[in-house]
N, C-alpha and C positions, 0 to 999 in steps of 0.2 A: 344486492347493500348498494342504498343510492348513493349515486356520485357524487362528487362534491366538488363546487368549478366555486371560482374568484373571478368573480369583476373586479374589472382595476382602470376610472374613468373621470379625469377631472370637471365631467359634463353628468350633469345632477341628472335631467331629462335621461343620455343616454341609457348612464345602471337604472336605472328604473325600467326604460321599457325594454330592456334587456332579461334584467332578473324577473319578470314579473313573464315573458316569454321562457326563459327557461325554467320557473318554476311548475307552469303551466304543465314544464314535461314529466313533471317529477324529482329533479333534481335540486336534490341540497343548494343555498347558494346563500354566496356570504359575496359584501362590499366592500370596495377601500376606495374615495376619493381622490387617492392622488399615486403617486407612484411608491413617495417615500410609505403610508398607508400601506397600499398595496404591501411589500416590504414588508413589513413592523405582520401585516395579520399571516402569510406564510413563513415569518420564524414560530410564530407563536403555535400554529397550529402541527398534530406529526406529519398527515401529507394532505394536497389538493390533488385532485384527481386530472384538474383545469382547471389552468389559468389565462382566460379574458382581456384581456391590457391591450389599448389604447395605446398609441405609438408617439404620439409626440402631447408629453405635457410638461407643466413649467416643473423645474425640477428634477425628481430624478423621471423621465423614461420606459417608454415599454424598453426599452430596450435592458434594461441596468432590472429593470422589476423581473424578465426574462433568468437573466444571467442570477439573482436571489431563488428562483423556482431550481432550475438546476442546481445547481450549490449543493438546496434542499433535498431536495431528491430528484436523482437524475431523471427516473422515469416519468417525470411529471408533465405532464402537455400543455403547450402554449400554442394561443394561439393570437396573432397581431392584430388588432382590427387600426386601418386609418382611412383619411378624405387625401394623404400624401403616396400614394402606391404608384414607385416606382420599377422599372427592372432591376435599376440596381439593391433599392430597400426591399425587396423579395432575398434577390440572395443575399445579402446581409443581417434577413431575420434567420431563412434557414442553419447559414451556416452559425449563427450565433446557438440555434437550437430550436427557433421553432417548427411549432410543430404546420403548421397554415399562416396567410395571416388574410384578410378578411375586407375590401375596399366598404368606406364608408359613401354614403350610404347605399342600408347591403341589401337584398331579398332577405326574408325574415325562412324562407326555407332554406336558400344558400346557406346562412348561420345554424339552419339545425343541422341539416347533411358536415357540414364539417361540427361541427357539436362532437354528431354519432361517428365520425371518423376516428376523430382523437380521444377516445368513449372507447374506443374498440379495442384502437393499439392499445391504449392503456390497460388495460385488462387484458391483453394478450401476452404484454409483456409482464405484470402479476403472474397469471400462474406458469408462465415458461419462469418467472421466478422460485415458486413457489416449488416447480417438482427441480430446476436447479438444487433449491435447498432441503428439499426433502432427500435428494440423493445425492448434497454435501454432508446429509448427517450422515446420510448409512456410510458412504467409506472416509469418513470421519474427516469431510474438511471444513469442519460447523465453525471451529477454529479459526478458517482462513475465513478474510472476508474482502472479495471487488466481483465484477463487474465487468471486468476492463478485458477486452480482448486478450493479455497477454495471461489473465489470472484465468481466462477460458482453457485456454492452451494449456497448460496446469492441470488441471479439472479433466480432462481430458485421457491429459496424458496416465494419470496414479490409475483414473479409470484402467484402462488398457493395462498396465503396468502391474496390477497386485496381485496378483489370480498366480500369477510365474512367479518361480524361483526365482530365477534370475536375477542377479547383483546389480545393483544402482547405486549410480553417482551422482548425487543431489552439488549439485554450483550453483553458488548467490554469494553475497554479499554479508557481511553480519548482520543477523536482523531481518532477514528477507526470511522466515518463516523455517528453515531446512528439518529442524525435526518436527515440527508439523504435520511438513509432507509427508519425511521418511513414518512416523508413527501413522498418519492413513492406511502410505504402501500394508501394514501390517493389518493394519484393521479392518483392512478390506479382502485381505486375505485367506487365504482356507488354515491360515498359523492364526486368527485371532486371540482361539483361546490360549493358546501356548504365552510364554515371556512375551516381552517386548523391552529388552535390555540396552538405553546407550550409554560410551562411554567418549567423555571427550580424551581423547588424544593428546592433548598438549597441554593439562591437566595430573595428572600422572607421570614422577621423576620417571628419568628415563630408568633406573637402576633396577627397576619397584613391575617395567607394564607388564613382562614375562607375562611374570609371575599372575598381575593381574587381569592378560587378557586369558594365558593357558591356564592358568592356574598350576600348584606344586606340592609336596607331598614332604610331609614325616619327616627332616632330618634334613630338606633338599638345599640350606644356609641357614645360620646365623639365625635363631629367632624360628627358625619354620618350627615346629611342638604341633602341630596336625595337617591331615591334609585341607588342603583349598579351593574349591572349585574357582574356578579363569569363568570368564563371565561368559568365552563362550558356551560352555558347558551350560553355566545361568539361560541363558539363552534358550537351553534345547527346542531343539521345536519350531522356538517360534522368528524374533527375526532379532540381528545383534547392530545397534548401529555405531557407526566409527565418526565421529563428526571430526571437524578437523582433521582430517583425515593425513595431509599433509602437515602434521607435525609429526606423525610417528618416524623414531629414528631411522639410518641405514640398515642397524644390523636388525631393527623388527622388521622392517620392508621383505629381508630376504622370507625371515621363520612367514608374516603373513599368507607371502604370494603361495607359500608352500600349502601353508591351510588349506589357501581357496584350491588350492590344487589336485590333490592331491584324497582332501573332504573328510583329516584327519589329525589332530595336532598330538602330541607327548610334553604334559607335564613338565613342569622344572625338578629334576631330578628321577623321573620316574622310568624305567625300560621301553616299559609300552604305547604302541600307539596308541590310541585316544579316536574312536568316531565322530565326525565333525556332521551336525542337523541340525543347523542356523541359514535362515540366508541373510548375508550380511550389503544392510544400506549403509556404504560410504558418503560424506557428505566436504563439500572444503570451500571457505573464502578467496585462497588463492588459487595460481594460476598455473595449476600442475603441468602443462607444458613447459614451462619457463622453467621451471625446476628441474626439467627432467634435465634441457637443457644446462645449467648446472654444476648439478651434478648432486642437487640434494632431493631426487624421487628417480625410484624405478620405472625403468620407461618398458617392463612385462605386468610390475605389481598397477600400473598404471590402467592398461591396457585391461587387465583381468576385472579389474572394478569397474572399468566405462564400458560395460555390456552395453547400457543404457544410460545414456546421460538425459540429467532433467535438471533445466537452469533458470531457475527460477529469480523473475524480472526485479531488478532494484525497484527502488515504491520512484526516482525521480523517471520512471519509465510507465508507472500507472499512476499517475495523478489524478485520471479517473476515477478512481479508488477514494480518494483523499475524504471529500465529503461523508461516504460512507464509515471510514475508517473510523474518523474522527465522533462520530453519531454513536456505535459502535462498542469506538470504549467509555465515551461519558453515561452512558446506557449502564454500563458495567462496570465503573466506576461510584458512580450517583447509587448506586443501586447495594453495592458491596456498602458503600460508608450511610447509607442511610440519607441522602441529604438528597432536597427537593431543587435537582437542576434540572432547566426540561430544554436545553439549548446555548450555540455558543452567539453570544455579540457581534453585529457585520462586521466591525474594524477586527475584532481578534481573528474570525473567519477570517479577514480576508491578510493575516498576520501570516492563520494555519494554513491556508493552500499556499503566500507565496516562499514560507520556508522550504529547502530546499532537502532537508535532511540524509546528513547521509548517513544516517546510524541506520538508514531505512525504517521497515515498520516498531519494529523493538523502540526508537527513539520517538516517533510517534505518542506510542501507547503511554512510554515515560511523563511525555506532555501534558498531554490531555490527566492522568493519573496527580499528576504534578495541578494540575488548576482547579483540577474537580475538590482537589482536597484544600488547596487553599479559598480555595473563591467563597463567599461568603450572599451573595444576591441567588438567584431562580436562575443567573443566566453567567456562560463564559466571560467574563470582561479583560481585555488589555493587560488586566495587574495583573490578573492571573494565571499570564506568562511569564516565560522564563526572563532574567532582562536584556537577553541579549537581541532576546526577538524583538521585545519590543523598543529597543533603539531604533529597529530599525521604521515603526510604527508614522513617522515623515514620512518616510522614505516612500513610503506606499500611499499614505495621500497627495503627495506630489504627484506621481506617480496615476491616480486616479482621477487629479485635477488637467490632464493632459489631453489636448484634447487633435485627435486623429487628423491629417494634413486631409486635403479633397479627395486628394489623388493617391490620396494610403504612401504607404511608410513600409519596410525591414524591421520589424520587430527584431530579429537574430541578432542585423547588428548591432542595434540599436544596443541593446544588451548585451552583446559581446563589447560594446565599446564604453559600453559604463562602467564592465568586470573589471575588465585592463586598467583601466583609469582609475579605477576605486586601486586595483592588486599594487599598483604602482606606488599611492599615496603613499598605502602602509608601508608600504618595505619602504618607500623614502625616512615617514616619519620614525620604521624602528634601525636605521640605517640598514637593512640587509636581514636584518633575525626574522628567520622564514618565524617561526615560533608565534614569536610577539604578534608581529603583521595578523596572520592569523584569529590573534588572541583578538587585534587590532578593528578585525571585521568577525569576530563572530561567527568562527568556521573552524572543520579539526584543520591539525597539523596531516593528515591524509587527504584533504581536498586544496588545502591551501597548494603544495604539491603537482595533484593533476591537476590546476588550474595554472602555476606557471609550467608544467611542459606545454598544456594544449596550446597555450600561446602564446611560444618557445620565449618568455622570457628569463633572460636569463639579470641575476639577483645580482653578479658583478659588475653592470652595467647599471643600475638604480643611484643614481645620487642620492646623498644626506638632503634632505632639506634641513 
């Protein structure tokens, strides 16, 4: 397959010289006369294998083109061309994700070697991604999207533990994909032909949960007019997925522990024990150790479930996956709704990439689905995003206009200071009412509590405006 290369340079003679050189080598070349035009070409294309961009251009410079390329496709290789090469330039370019840089005027052979090396890296990454995708399809992880180091660890662990019968405890915040991983464990085991039975422990009334899990016999209680199979029996030979295990009542925790230990159960109203043959995978978004300390969860059950723990990272810890996830959900819903949407405009993408996603991947998917539903053009615009995200557009623009001092800055300290200041302002405006302050800031109440604890902010010490 012919490699696709984008050349971005405001000097016409340089664009034409490099394009002639690369076309002679058999590459497919696209030209852009400015950084803005380059970013537009990138957003319009499915992907480029390599972007060659000048560093210094009027308006949008080469580092911004680099950023646009990496946001669109993190595997795109970028080489910067510059007449102002310094050690600091090289460090800045590499930190931003550039493959390399060449100094103008450059030797033809030098440029061709750099291009060839970059395309070899691109080809290798494509091959690795293809092999990993085949593996993901085989083990049922094709519905999970991500190339970050955190997600690769998840994939590797699933492959290793799926064939065993061992009980697994999947932990992670709400919306991180715990059921998808549980299904992947099942689909890559020798139990894949038997049922996968999911149970939400928090959704079943306490007076019915024993019957739902273990079944009952006719006449066991009022309304039991016939024998009924429980979820354990339905999962015979397969996998029983106990979601939100932290919501299980203490009385049922004792009975579940016995089933896991003895591999047998007694339906409600029955006299005889029945053998159990299913793998149990449990999941929770709660801190079970904290529940043990407070007397809400049995320690012996915790250790019985937690033979192997599989921790799913929150989206804030895998932000490198955001462009891939956005594109994945965009294609999914555009196809489902038969809408000719092919991308996301830069201002809207900036908002999507900056948003905190307290609800993790599920929240991101809902936002993209909403945007596809409302959008009337071929590109997702800020107007199709939720109102609380649009309110942040002025702040994003303000941040994009900031210049970085020559001696650098402390980003974490600036962000922390800004966040503290806005939280204080919101609390003062709402008279210390945390829920109202959270609404004012467009975050969840849980997120507000997390930030108050993180920064040690005492609501009682906040004066009203």
